[in-house]
Backbone as a ProteinNet text record, in pm:
[ID]
protein_1_A
[PRIMARY]
MNGTTLDVIVPSSLVREAEDGREATRKLGYVARAATIFRADRLVVFPDREGERRRGGEYVRTVLEYCATPAYLRREVWGKREELRHAGVLPPMRPARSGPDGSELREGIVTEVGPEGRVRVNCGMQHPISLHASPGREYVEGERVTVRVSSREPVRARLTDDPAPGFRVAGAALEDALADAETAIATSRHGRELSVPGLADVRTRTRDTHVAVAFGSPGRGLPAILGMDTEDVPVDPDATDGSGFDLWLNAIPRQGSEVVRAEEAIFAALSPLTLTE
[TERTIARY]
9522.6	9630	9702.9	9612.1	9690.7	9774.6	9896.6	9975.9	10087.2	10049.9	10137.1	10211.3	10331.7	10424.3	10438	10405.4	10387.6	10506.2	10595	10652.5	10589.5	10581.9	10579.6	10676.9	10703.7	10833.3	10819.4	10876.8	10827.2	10991.8	10985.5	11113.5	11142.2	11282.4	11326.5	11291.2	11213.9	11182	11027.3	10959.8	10853	10759.7	10850.3	10793.3	10844.8	10884.8	10957	10888.2	10753.8	10655.1	10568.5	10623.8	10553.1	10613.5	10535.6	10595.6	10644.6	10626.4	10708.3	10694.3	10772.6	10790.8	10659	10537.8	10433.3	10365.2	10344.3	10296.5	10349.4	10506.6	10573.7	10542.9	10573.1	10515.4	10385.3	10263.8	10148.3	10146.2	10207.3	10216.4	10278.3	10379.5	10449.3	10374	10283.7	10183.8	10096.6	10023.1	9932.5	9979.7	10101.1	10156	10206.1	10257.7	10260.2	10118.9	10009.1	9889.1	9859.9	9864.2	9802.7	9892	10042.5	10101	10042.2	10012.9	9929	9808.6	9729.7	9586.4	9622.4	9670.9	9696.4	9776	9856.2	9929.3	10081	10107.7	10254.5	10372	10472	10562.5	10662.7	10710.5	10810.8	10790.2	10803.7	10831.5	10969.9	10978	11129.2	11140.1	11228.6	11264.6	11381.3	11372.9	11463	11499.5	11664.7	11709.8	11655.3	11604.4	11571.3	11622	11754.2	11838.3	11799.9	11792.2	11753.5	11603.7	11518	11381.8	11374.1	11489.5	11500.8	11523.4	11425.4	11458.4	11516.4	11436	11480.5	11502.9	11410.4	11366.3	11414.9	11496.4	11542.3	11538.9	11606.2	11575.8	11606.3	11695.5	11708.9	11598.4	11565.2	11426.5	11309.6	11297.1	11187.5	11162.7	11303.5	11313.8	11293.3	11334.9	11325.5	11189	11106.6	10971.9	10876.1	10916.7	10824	10874.3	10984.4	11093.3	10993.1	10988.1	10913.1	10765.2	10673.2	10555.6	10538.9	10647.8	10638.3	10675.6	10713.8	10785	10606.8	10593.8	10479.2	10505.2	10351.2	10342.7	10409.8	10391.8	10443.9	10596.8	10668.7	10799.2	10872.2	10796	10869.7	10956.4	10921.6	10991.9	11136.1	11124.7	11258.5	11337.3	11284.3	11362.3	11423.8	11332.4	11369	11372.9	11373.9	11389.7	11341.4	11401	11375	11487.6	11411.2	11479.8	11422.8	11487.8	11429.1	11332.8	11381.7	11313.1	11144	11142.5	11030.8	10975.4	10988.3	10924.1	10776.7	10726	10584.1	10499.9	10573.8	10519.1	10377.6	10347	10188	10097.3	10127.4	10020.6	9988.9	10082.7	10082	9941.8	9883.6	9789.3	9808.5	9734.7	9771.3	9775.3	9865.6	9879.9	9823.1	9803.9	9732	9719.3	9849.3	9840.2	9774.5	9697.6	9620.3	9717.8	9688.1	9789.3	9745.5	9617.5	9540.6	9561.8	9586.5	9662.7	9509.5	9523.7	9406.8	9330.8	9473.7	9438.8	9372.4	9355.2	9334.3	9452.7	9563.1	9701	9716.9	9830.5	9847	9981.1	10026.2	10177.3	10213.4	10323.3	10361	10491.7	10522.3	10696.5	10732.7	10867.5	10914.2	11057	11114	11247.4	11309.4	11453.8	11477.4	11564.5	11499	11535.5	11644	11670.8	11764.4	11767.3	11900.1	11956.7	11955	11908.6	11936.3	12021.3	11995.4	12056.4	11981.9	11996.2	11919.9	11839.4	11887.2	11829.1	11687.1	11691.2	11568.9	11617.9	11510	11509.3	11379.5	11389.2	11301.5	11277.3	11152.2	11116.8	11005.2	10992.5	10925.9	10830.5	10718.9	10617.7	10492.6	10480.8	10348.1	10278.1	10308.1	10228.6	10232.3	10173.8	10183.3	10343.2	10406	10552.1	10648.6	10794.1	10828.9	10834.4	10808	10777.5	10901.3	10933.3	11031.6	11005.9	11070.7	11062	11158.5	11136.6	11261.7	11308.4	11434.8	11514.9	11477.2	11480	11449.9	11592.8	11591.6	11684.4	11780.8	11898.6	12033.1	12049.4	11970.9	11966.6	12028.2	12085.4	12150.4	12092	12049.8	11996.2	12095.5	12060.9	12156.2	12055.3	12076.9	11987.2	11963.7	11846.3	11792.7	11761.1	11781.2	11720.7	11590.1	11535.8	11348.9	11374.8	11239.1	11190.4	11044.8	10961.8	10849.1	10809.5	10712.1	10645.2	10507.9	10472.2	10339.4	10255.4	10159.2	10087.1	9971	9965.6	9837.8	9737.3	9787	9686.9	9742.5	9668.9	9721.8	9698.7	9587.7	9580.3	9510.1	9627.8	9773.5	9871	9960.5	10010	10091.3	10063.3	10138.4	10193.6	10320.4	10375.6	10512.8	10573.5	10689.8	10744.3	10895.6	10939.3	10926.9	10936.1	10880.6	10982.9	10986.6	11047.8	10974.5	10850.7	10764.9	10782	10738.6	10773.6	10664.3	10706.8	10593.1	10500.5	10418.5	10293.1	10339.9	10285.5	10298.9	10425.5	10475.7	10563.2	10700.6	10805.4	10921.7	10999	11072.3	11135.1	11274.3	11290	11438.4	11491.5	11596.6	11651.9	11698.8	11693.7	11746.6	11764.1	11843.2	11838.3	11695.7	11625.7	11502.5	11533.3	11662.2	11687.6	11693.1	11732.4	11758.4	11624.2	11547.8	11434.2	11322.6	11381.3	11267.7	11324.6	11440.2	11520.6	11450.8	11382.6	11329.7	11185.6	11130.4	11005.5	10942.5	10858.7	10811.7	10723.4	10658.8	10565.3	10608.9	10638.3	10682	10557.5	10537.1	10417.1	10464.9	10446.8	10495	10347.8	10313.6	10191.6	10223.4	10137.9	10166.9	10035.2	10025	9876.4	9885	10017	10054.6	10036.1	10034	10010.6	9892.4	9866.6	9756.2	9648.4	9542	9434	9359.3	9325.7	9266.2	9117.2	9072.5	8926.5	8887.9	8735.9	8703.3	8752.1	8786.9	8835.9	8992.8	9057	9180.4	9234.8	9131.9	9143.7	9156.9	9115.1	9127.6	9286.9	9329.5	9482.4	9561.9	9545.2	9608.6	9602.4	9494	9475.7	9562.5	9529.6	9601.8	9776	9824.4	9954.8	9988.7	9914.4	9950.2	9903.6	9845	9803.9	9916.6	9932.7	9999.8	10168.9	10206.6	10345.9	10402.1	10515.7	10587.7	10572	10495.9	10465.6	10533.4	10604.9	10635.3	10556.3	10530.3	10432.2	10497.4	10547	10625.8	10538.6	10562.2	10502.2	10612.4	10582.1	10642.6	10632.3	10662	10669.8	10582.1	10561.2	10483.7	10528.6	10484.2	10542.6	10658.6	10668.1	10783	10762.8	10673.2	10645.1	10759.8	10722.5	10825	10913.7	10825.2	10892.6	10980.9	10962	11057.9	11178.3	11136.7	11274.2	11343.8	11270.2	11362.6	11438	11380	11438.5	11361	11222.2	11166.9	11074.4	11022.6	10957.8	10809.8	10734.9	10583	10500.1	10537	10519.2	10557.4	10660.2	10726.2	10680.2	10582	10545.8	10454.6	10472.4	10387.2	10261.5	10156.8	10030.9	9981.1	10076.6	10049.8	10095.4	10020.9	10057.3	10166.8	10185.7	10301.6	10409.7	10408.6	10556.2	10646	10784.3	10872.2	10958.5	10996.3	11061.4	11207	11258.9	11397.2	11388.8	11271.7	11273.7	11279.4	11238.9	11243.2	11102	11002.7	10865.1	10796.9	10685.1	10617.9	10500.3	10454.1	10317.6	10323.9	10297.9	10284.5	10123.3	10083.5	9926.7	9889.6	9761.2	9704.4	9587.1	9597.2	9502	9386.1	9375.5	9282.8	9249.7	9209.2	9192.4	9112.6	9024.9	8922	8935.6	9060.5	9108.8	9040.7	8970.7	8922.8	8997.5	9102.2	9200.1	9321.6	9382.3	9511	9625.2	9615.3	9757.1	9695.2	9727.8	9688.9	9808	9788.7	9896.8	9937.5	10084.3	10135.6	10057.8	10011.5	9936.1	9821.5	9730.7	9632.2	9650	9726.3	9763.6	9778.6	9862.2	9877.9	9747.8	9688.3	9539.1	9476.5	9464.5	9407.1	9461	9589.9	9662.8	9657.9	9694.5	9665.1	9516.8	9443.2	9283.3	9239.2	9265.2	9230.5	9292.5	9411.6	9522.9	9458.8	9351.8	9316.8	9168.5	9126	8981.2	8984.6	8906.4	8863.5	8764.9	8766.6	8692.7	8556.6
9277.1	9174.8	9183.7	9199.8	9201.2	9078.5	9130.7	9020.9	8977.3	9030	9001.9	9104.4	9091.2	9177.4	9177.9	9265.3	9263.9	9375	9305.2	9350.1	9355.4	9489	9494.1	9510.1	9426.9	9445.4	9456.3	9556.2	9588.7	9612.5	9627.9	9616.7	9788.1	9783.5	9922.3	9991.2	9898.8	9930.3	9973.7	9987.8	9987.4	10110.9	10207.8	10343.6	10320.6	10243.3	10216.4	10270	10240.2	10307.7	10430.5	10511.6	10641.3	10724.7	10820.3	10893.7	11031.5	11047.2	11178.4	11166.9	11270.4	11269.1	11269.2	11346.6	11350.4	11232.8	11131.8	11024.6	10921.4	10926.3	10832.9	10865.2	10983.2	11016.5	11003	10989.9	10961.1	10803.1	10738.7	10595.3	10549.5	10624.4	10572.6	10607.7	10720.9	10769.8	10662.9	10592.9	10496.9	10369.5	10339.4	10228.1	10251.9	10389	10422.7	10415	10467.7	10486	10334.1	10241.7	10101.5	10058.1	10069.7	10032.9	10100.3	10204.8	10264.7	10235.1	10188.1	10131.2	10009.5	9933.4	9789	9755.8	9840.7	9870.5	9787.7	9800.7	9753.2	9808.4	9723	9770.2	9818.6	9734.8	9797.7	9794.2	9880.1	9869.6	9860	9775.9	9742.6	9708.4	9810.9	9807.2	9713.9	9625.4	9569.7	9576.5	9558.9	9594.2	9514.4	9577.3	9524.1	9626	9627.8	9720.4	9691.2	9572.8	9540.8	9602.3	9611	9647	9814.3	9874.1	10000.2	10113.9	10212.3	10321.7	10438.4	10550.6	10675.8	10684	10624.6	10632.8	10492.2	10490.7	10372.2	10386.2	10290.4	10269.3	10369.6	10457.3	10587.2	10670.2	10685.2	10751.7	10696.5	10572.9	10526	10527.5	10481.6	10482.8	10650	10732.1	10887.9	10919.4	10905.5	10924.9	10851.1	10726.9	10640.1	10687.4	10742.7	10758.3	10908.9	10997.6	11108.8	11074.4	11000.7	10967.2	10914	10834.1	10787.7	10898.2	10999.2	11107.7	11183.3	11224.5	11277.4	11430.5	11468.5	11623.8	11687.9	11707.4	11835.2	11814.5	11717.5	11725.1	11712.8	11704.1	11681.2	11817.3	11935.1	12040.1	12061.1	12011.3	11989.4	11911.5	11787.4	11688.4	11667.6	11710.4	11691.4	11832.2	11932.8	12061.2	12062.1	12116.1	12084	11987.2	11893.6	11784.4	11765	11737.6	11738.3	11616.6	11505.4	11404.9	11418.3	11521.6	11579.2	11680.9	11706.7	11806.6	11829.6	11703.7	11657.3	11627	11643.6	11583.8	11622	11738.3	11774.9	11696.7	11606.5	11518.3	11376.7	11360.1	11280.9	11266.8	11152	11151.7	11158.3	11186	11199.2	11058.3	11020.4	10915.1	10891.2	10992.9	10995.1	10859.7	10801.1	10662.1	10678.4	10582.3	10555.1	10583.2	10675.2	10724.8	10699.7	10648.5	10626.8	10506.4	10520.1	10382	10335.7	10224.3	10157.3	10252.6	10322.9	10391.6	10517.2	10576.8	10695.7	10803	10742.9	10841.3	10833.1	10927	10923.1	10924.2	10838.9	10819.4	10902.7	10995.4	11080.7	11070.2	11088.3	11114.2	11238.8	11241	11377.2	11397.6	11520	11528	11615.2	11565.5	11658.6	11763.1	11897.8	12025.4	12089.9	12017.4	12078.7	11986.5	11971.9	11876.7	11989.2	11971.6	12074.8	12006.9	12100.9	12054.2	11964.7	11908.4	11850.8	11744.7	11668.1	11533.3	11584.3	11709.1	11741.5	11766.8	11721.2	11756.2	11837.1	11916.4	11976.2	11901.7	11842.2	11770.7	11850.4	11869.1	11889.9	11772.8	11760.7	11638.3	11689.8	11798.8	11845.1	11914.5	11950	12057.8	12173.1	12282.7	12447.9	12464.4	12413.5	12448.6	12304.1	12311.3	12220.2	12199	12071.8	12065.8	11996.8	12035	11986.1	11860.2	11775.2	11631.1	11577.8	11488.5	11428.8	11331.7	11323.5	11204.4	11079.3	10965.8	10844.2	10811.8	10715.2	10688	10613.5	10660.4	10584	10606.8	10713.5	10732.5	10869.2	10879.8	11011.9	11057.6	11173.3	11217.6	11319.1	11355.4	11420.7	11498.6	11636	11707.8	11670	11637.8	11577.3	11455.1	11403.4	11256.5	11244.6	11127	11090.9	11006.4	11051	10979	10976.7	10895.6	10861.6	10943.4	11004.4	11054.2	11024.4	10977.7	10934.1	11058.2	11093.9	11237.3	11170.9	11177.5	11158.9	11289.8	11413.9	11525.4	11632.2	11713.9	11823.7	11940.8	11969.2	12081	12043.4	12048.1	12079.5	11987.6	12015	11930.1	11817	11678.5	11575.6	11464.6	11434.5	11370.5	11307.2	11201.3	11154.8	11110.3	11051.3	11002.1	10840.8	10763.4	10620.2	10542.6	10419.9	10330.7	10264.4	10289	10253.7	10280.4	10199.7	10244.8	10376.9	10446.2	10554.1	10492	10548.7	10519.8	10504.4	10413.2	10397.3	10310.9	10302	10204	10272.4	10181.7	10216.6	10168	10250.7	10210.2	10183.6	10043.3	9971.6	9954.7	9945.9	9874.6	9770	9638.5	9511.2	9438.8	9334.7	9243	9173.8	9113.2	9028.7	8902.7	8840.7	8718.2	8759.5	8884	8936.6	8979.6	9028	9082.6	8980.1	8873.1	8778.6	8687.7	8704.5	8613.2	8615.7	8715.9	8708.7	8661.4	8640.9	8637.8	8466.7	8460.3	8316.5	8248	8367.4	8337.4	8419.4	8386.2	8485.8	8435.8	8553.1	8546.9	8604.2	8564.8	8622.4	8634.4	8759.2	8780.6	8774.5	8686.8	8708.6	8622.1	8690.5	8633.2	8478.9	8418.2	8284.3	8195.3	8234.1	8180.5	8126.3	8056.8	7976.4	8091.5	8069.7	8181.4	8139.2	8269.3	8285.5	8254.9	8188.2	8118.1	8141.4	8108.4	8136.6	8019.6	7889.6	7767.2	7803	7861.2	7862.3	7979.8	8086.6	8225.2	8139.9	8040.3	8019.1	7963.4	7888.8	7849.1	7980.9	8068.3	8176.5	8258.2	8271.8	8342.8	8236.6	8118.9	8038.8	8070.8	8083.5	8120.5	8210.2	8333.9	8462.8	8531.4	8425.5	8485.4	8501.9	8605.1	8632.8	8566.4	8631.7	8559.7	8702.3	8676	8775.1	8737.9	8822.7	8797.7	8913.8	8835.6	8935.8	8914	9034.1	8996.7	9072.5	9019.9	9069.4	9076.2	9224.7	9253	9273	9256.2	9290.5	9427	9490.6	9605.9	9581.4	9732.3	9716.7	9646.1	9542.1	9467.8	9402.1	9357.3	9304.7	9219.8	9116.5	9052.9	8972.6	8920.5	8868.5	8738.3	8652.3	8545.6	8614.7	8705.1	8772.6	8842.9	8889	8959	8823.7	8711.4	8600.4	8506.8	8550.2	8469	8328.1	8342.4	8201.4	8212.9	8081.2	8057.5	8048.5	8132.3	8107.4	8002.4	7922.4	7787.9	7701.1	7730.8	7687.5	7753.2	7856.3	7916.4	7834.7	7776.5	7643.7	7708.2	7612	7658	7572.1	7485.9	7387.4	7469.5	7474.1	7572.8	7520.8	7387.8	7299.4	7280.4	7332.5	7317.1	7415	7387.8	7454.3	7454.7	7572	7599.6	7663.9	7684.7	7742.7	7896.7	7950.1	8121	8188.3	8101.3	8184.3	8213.4	8178.3	8205	8092.5	8080.3	7975.4	7942.6	8052.4	8060.5	8173.6	8115.8	8224.2	8264.8	8355.7	8403.1	8489.6	8444	8531.6	8580	8721.1	8762.9	8834.1	8833.2	8884.6	8771.6	8662.1	8554.4	8560.7	8678.8	8685.5	8829.6	8898.3	9034.8	9065.5	9166.7	9231.3	9317.3	9351.2	9451	9360.8	9370.5	9276.9	9350.3	9435.2	9470.8	9534.8	9500.4	9533.5	9589.5	9747.1	9838.4	9755.5	9768.9	9743.6	9823.4	9930.3	9989.9	9909.8	9888.9	9821.7	9680.7	9612.1	9480	9482.1	9574.4	9586.8	9596.3	9658.2	9669.4	9565.3	9501.7	9356.8	9255.8	9239.3	9142.2	9137.6	9262.7	9289	9281.3	9328	9315.1	9196.9	9080.9	8946.6	8903.5	8983.8	8933.9	9000.9	9101.8	9176.4	9136.2	9023	8978.7	8902.5	8917.4	8858.6	8755.1	8665.5	8546.3	8581.6
12828.8	12849.9	12981.8	13086.6	13217.6	13250.7	13298.7	13327.9	13234.5	13081	12971.9	12945	12906.2	12854.7	12694.9	12624.7	12472.7	12412.3	12329.3	12245	12087.1	12032.4	11906.9	11790.1	11712.9	11615.5	11473	11448.1	11315.3	11221.2	11097.4	11011.1	11014.8	10988.6	10939.4	10799.3	10736.2	10590.7	10572.2	10695.2	10742.6	10666.7	10617.8	10533.5	10407.1	10345.4	10220.2	10087.9	10124.2	10008.3	10006.3	10124.1	10153	10066.8	10005.8	9889.9	9919.6	10089.2	10107.4	10275.6	10341.3	10475.6	10561.8	10496	10564.8	10563.7	10431.7	10429.8	10544.8	10553	10641.6	10780.4	10825.4	10958.2	11011.9	10919.1	10947.6	10972.4	10900.3	10888.5	11023.4	11056.5	11198.3	11286	11281.7	11429.5	11443.8	11364.6	11366.7	11400.9	11363.2	11442.6	11592.3	11608.2	11777.1	11822.6	11782.2	11812.7	11844.3	11748.4	11809	11920.5	11943.2	12025.3	12152	12140.6	12285.9	12332.5	12205.5	12254.4	12300.2	12259.4	12303.5	12387.7	12478.7	12597.5	12557.8	12446.7	12410.3	12514.8	12569.2	12640.3	12567.1	12454.3	12361.4	12236.6	12135.8	12007.1	11948.5	11905.5	11867.2	11696	11644.6	11486.2	11479.6	11395.1	11346.3	11225.3	11194.2	11050.8	10921	10840.9	10718.9	10584	10580.5	10466.7	10338.7	10333.4	10162.3	10127.6	10212.2	10181.8	10202.1	10273	10301.7	10154	10176.7	10068.8	10073.2	10092.8	10148.5	10289.8	10386	10495.1	10560.8	10664.8	10693.6	10866.4	10913.8	11092.8	11172.3	11121.9	11220	11212	11084.7	11074.1	11147.9	11123.4	11185.6	11336.7	11408.7	11545.7	11596.1	11516.3	11570.4	11569.9	11489.2	11474	11600.3	11621.9	11700.2	11833.9	11851.6	11992.3	12014.9	11923.8	11946.1	11992.2	11933.2	11967.8	12107.3	12140.6	12285.3	12391.3	12370.9	12455.6	12448.7	12599.4	12615	12565.9	12513.7	12447.5	12506	12637.5	12729.6	12730.5	12724	12710.7	12542.4	12453.6	12325.7	12277.3	12318.5	12262.5	12339.1	12478.9	12568.5	12500.7	12491.5	12463.2	12307.2	12202.2	12064.8	12009.7	12029.6	11999.8	11832.7	11722.3	11623.7	11521.8	11466.8	11387.2	11243.1	11154.7	11007.2	10982	11077.3	11083.2	11140.3	11189.8	11281.9	11222.3	11089.3	11025.7	11020.2	10993.5	10982.4	11097.7	11225.6	11322.6	11358	11317.5	11315.1	11280.3	11195.5	11135.9	11228.5	11338.2	11398.3	11505.2	11525.7	11616.5	11743.9	11851.4	11970.9	12035.8	12135.2	12200.1	12335.2	12403.4	12530	12624	12646.7	12703.8	12849.8	12882	13012.7	13150.6	13241.2	13338.2	13470.1	13485	13620.5	13690	13786.4	13869.5	13949.8	13998.7	14081.3	14215.1	14275	14374	14336.7	14225.3	14189.4	14159.2	14181.1	14144.7	13995.9	13956.8	13823.7	13777.4	13681	13649.1	13560.7	13560	13465	13448.2	13324	13279.5	13303.3	13354.9	13365.6	13301	13336.5	13299.5	13398	13482.8	13569.9	13532.6	13588	13535.8	13622.4	13764.3	13853.4	13948.2	13976.9	14116.5	14220.2	14345.8	14434	14578.7	14672.5	14796.3	14857.6	14958.5	15048	15001.9	14901.6	14848.2	14767.2	14713.8	14619.8	14479	14405.4	14251.3	14198.5	14082.6	14039.2	13892.5	13884.8	13762.5	13696.1	13551	13487.2	13408.4	13471.6	13432.7	13397.1	13317.3	13275.5	13348.9	13479.7	13552.8	13513.7	13565.3	13570.9	13538.6	13643.7	13670.5	13708.4	13680	13735.7	13903.1	13940.2	14082.3	14156.7	14282.4	14382.4	14442.9	14443.3	14498.7	14570.2	14678.7	14720.4	14644.9	14651.2	14556.1	14630.6	14555.2	14594.2	14685.3	14796.1	14868.5	14791.7	14801.6	14766.8	14592.7	14529	14380.4	14373.2	14260	14224.7	14095.5	14087.4	13934.2	13876.3	13742	13652.7	13584.3	13564.1	13461.2	13348.4	13300.8	13147.2	13164.7	13294	13307.8	13290.9	13246.5	13218.5	13357.4	13443.9	13534.7	13539.1	13647.2	13649.2	13779	13771.8	13908.1	13917.9	14039.1	14076.6	14135.5	14078.4	14127.5	14215	14314.5	14413.9	14425.3	14406.4	14425.9	14347.4	14244.7	14165.6	14271.7	14351.9	14415.8	14583.3	14674.3	14663.8	14582.2	14537.7	14472.6	14557.5	14530.9	14605.9	14515	14509.2	14442	14493.2	14417.1	14457.3	14358	14330.2	14252.8	14265.2	14141.4	14152.7	14067.5	14093.5	13997	13914.1	13918.6	13824.2	13666.4	13587.8	13435.6	13407.1	13334.1	13276.7	13196.6	13152.6	13087	12950.8	12851.4	12720.4	12687.3	12582.1	12526.6	12528.9	12494.6	12480.7	12349.4	12263.9	12156.9	12179.5	12088	12076.9	11939.4	11932.6	11782.7	11831.4	11754.7	11773.6	11659.6	11625.1	11541.3	11550.5	11472.5	11513.3	11568	11572.2	11668.5	11794	11835.1	11964.1	12011.2	11898	11968.3	12044.2	11967.3	11997.2	12102.5	12154.8	12236.3	12381.6	12450.8	12568.1	12563.9	12440.1	12445.4	12455.6	12535.2	12569.3	12466.9	12385.9	12277.7	12168.9	12049.6	11944.6	11826.5	11774.4	11669.9	11545.6	11438.1	11297.5	11245.1	11171.8	11104.3	10933.6	10882.7	10748.8	10678.7	10568.3	10503.2	10469.3	10485.5	10460.1	10561.2	10679.1	10805.8	10823.3	10957.3	10996.4	11016	10950.5	10953.5	11104.2	11150.4	11288.5	11237.8	11332.6	11343.6	11515	11517.3	11641.9	11726.1	11678.6	11772.3	11809	11678.8	11700.5	11774.7	11799.2	11911.5	12056.3	12062.8	12210.7	12218.3	12120.6	12112.9	12130	12068.7	12050.4	12201.5	12268.6	12368.8	12495.4	12479.1	12579.4	12575.7	12459.8	12436.3	12469.6	12465	12517.6	12640.4	12714.8	12875	12953.5	13046.3	13124.8	13104.4	12984.2	12923.2	12865.3	12832.7	12763.3	12595.1	12522.3	12381.9	12290.6	12197.5	12081	11949.3	11897	11777.2	11683.7	11543.4	11450.7	11344.2	11251.7	11120.5	11032	10895.9	10784.1	10744.2	10619.5	10575.4	10427.7	10361	10245.3	10143.1	10065.1	9940.6	9994.3	10122.2	10176	10289.6	10310.3	10431.7	10500.2	10626.9	10722.5	10607.4	10555.8	10480.9	10361.5	10304.1	10232.3	10308.4	10419.9	10490	10534.9	10564.3	10617	10532.4	10392.1	10301.6	10274.9	10330	10306.1	10178	10127.7	10043	10112.8	10023.9	10106.8	10152	10052.9	10059	10176.2	10230.7	10369	10504.2	10487.5	10583.4	10676.8	10804.9	10874.2	10910.2	10885.3	10906.2	11043.1	11067.2	11205.7	11324.1	11402.5	11544.7	11611.8	11612	11668	11574.6	11463.8	11406	11420.5	11382.3	11416.2	11270.9	11257.3	11129.4	11143.5	11260.5	11256.6	11246.3	11236.3	11214.8	11346	11461.2	11589.5	11626.5	11533.4	11584.8	11619.6	11735.8	11763.5	11683.2	11602	11556.9	11429.2	11295.1	11185.5	11181.1	11196	11207.9	11118.3	11037	10942.3	11022.1	11070.5	11159.1	11069.5	10934.8	10845.6	10743.2	10758.1	10658.4	10569.3	10550.9	10466.8	10409	10392.4	10337.9	10215.9	10213.5	10104.8	9993.9	10052.7	9982.9	9940.1	9843.4	9796.2	9893.5	9940.5	10016	10157.2	10274.8	10415.6	10467.2	10490.9	10516.7	10654.8	10695.7	10808.1	10942.9	10935.8	11068.5	11078.1	10959.2	10975.3	11007.3	10965.1	11024.5	11147.3	11220.7	11361.5	11452.5	11423	11461.9	11480.6	11336.1	11362	11421.4	11415.8	11496.4	11623.2	11688.2	11835.3	11893.1	11817.8	11886	11940.8	11900.3	11946.3	12059	12093.4	12204.2	12323.6	12333.6	12437.5	12474.6	12408.1	12411.2	12574.9	12638.6	12798.3	12776.3	12894.6	12879.9	12884.1
[MASK]
+++++++++++++++++++++++++++++++++++++++++++++++++++++++++++++++++++++++++++++++++++++++++++++++++++++++++++++++++++++++++++++++++++++++++++++++++++++++++++++++++++++++++++++++++++++++++++++++++++++++++++++++++++++++++++++++++++++++++++++++++++++++++++++++++++++++++++++++++++++

């Protein structure tokens, strides 16, 4: 999706049917894994308090933010928290870090602000490294920064304003989450069935633009969350229904299971968006 900004939008009720914390953590781990694989820029959690049960928005955001944190910074950033009790079941994220020039982008945390415009940064190297502060920037201990590493032996690196690899997590009302998107897609088994001819239209809508793709939760799809009758979900790609979405898409038109889990739907819906010509 070169040139495309991608937001993946999920409800706070995402783990409403998880039997325990281990299952909820594993489910969120695969949501985060999908966001990593398909190079999402943001994972946005919107409130669906009517659908929440034991674990709501704060829990969902915490686990997803933990997933978005590089493994080498997790202990320093998060310490021990009850929501992360089962973090050991999470799959690795491993976002792509290499740039076209062979350099590597790494997220770091400022451990010390020193004299003469230098800061020490823990960015997963053997030891924190001392770097020149960017001109005109002031840093504070604990600040998250991005480091571009051009060589490990000897270490050659610099601070950069480039975004760190991987996705960022945010919380927002659904309306606000869709506000900046140029193309907003709702996923639902009641939407327009994805077909080979229809795929070209979807790719045209999502190429080199800001795309938001929203998903429902177990037993509570987007129509239910929005208070819509399933019969009112538009299948016409040019229809407008006041929901804020440009397209309602059924990405698995011949699903063989009565229920498709949210993490499975995310993989299925995002995969066609990455196809090349």
